[in-house]
N, C-alpha and C positions, 0 to 999 in steps of 0.2 A: 535766435542769433547764434551762429557758430563762432567760437573763439579758435583761432588757428595760430599755431606757433611753429616755426621752422628754423633750421640752422643751415648756414652756408659758411664757407671759409674764404676770406679775402686774402689775397697774396700780401705778404709782408711788405714788399716793395711798392705796393699800390695803396696802402692805407691812407696816406695823406690825400692823394688824388680822389680816392673813393669818398672821403669826407667832403671834399670840395664839390664834387659832382652832386652829392645829396644835399648840399646847402643851397643848390640852385637847380632843382629838378625842373625840367621844362614844364611850363604851364599846361600845354596840351597833354602831357603825360599825367599830371595831377587831375585834370578834367576827365581823362579816360578812366583812371582808377576810380574816381567817385562815381562816374556814370555806370560802371560795371559792377558796383556793389562792394568796393573795398572801403571799409570804415574803420576809424580808430587805428590806422595802420602806422606802426612804428618799427624802426630798425635800431638795434643796439649793437655797437661794435666794441669788442674787447681789443686790447693792445696786441694780442697775439693773432688777430685777424678773425676770431670767431664772431660771426654775425648772427644775431638772433632777431628774427622777424616775428611780429605779432600783428594780427588784424582780426577784425570782426566782420562777418558777412552772413547774409541769409543762406547762401549756398556757395561753398568754396569752389566746387567744380564749375558752376555757372560763372563765377567771378573770373576764374582762370580762362575759361572758354571765351568770355567777353573780351578779355585783354588779348588773347591769342588772335582775335579777329581785328584788333585795332592796329592800324598801320604805324602809329607812333610807338606802340609797344615793340614792334619788330625792330625799329631803329634803335630804341633804348636798349633792348636786350643785346643787340649786336655790339653796341658801344660798351656795355657793362661786362660782357663775357670775359674779356681779358683780365678783369680784376679778380676773378675767382680761381681757386684751386679745385682740381678734381671734378670738372664738369663733364669730362669724357665726351665732348662734342654736343652736349645738350645746352640749351639756352638756360640762363640762370633761373628764369621763371619755371622751367620744366624740372629743375633740380630741387624745387621747394617741396619737400616731403613733410607733411604735417606730423608733428610729434603727438603722441597719445597723451591726452590730459588725464592725470591721475588724481588731481585735487583742485578744488576751486572754492574759495570763500567769497560768497556774495555779500 
């Protein structure tokens, strides 16, 4: 199982709405994430907008590819894009670059 962690930056003026959106993620989006291998997926948001994502998956690239093929993901990403800084035209899920794990205590 791969452990994947990534960082994104939520715009200061969008923090409250970002929290609200994630308190009510669409059921079909949750189903798609589960079906494409996203497990133990968490998002942590700091007051300055730093977003830390963590998930576990058998194959991160396959999980990304599976979501890229899901119609609900295209809709979700289009709605979420305005919440983030520095995407430079990419979708939020395309901007998720995994951090290198340097320590793990099992």
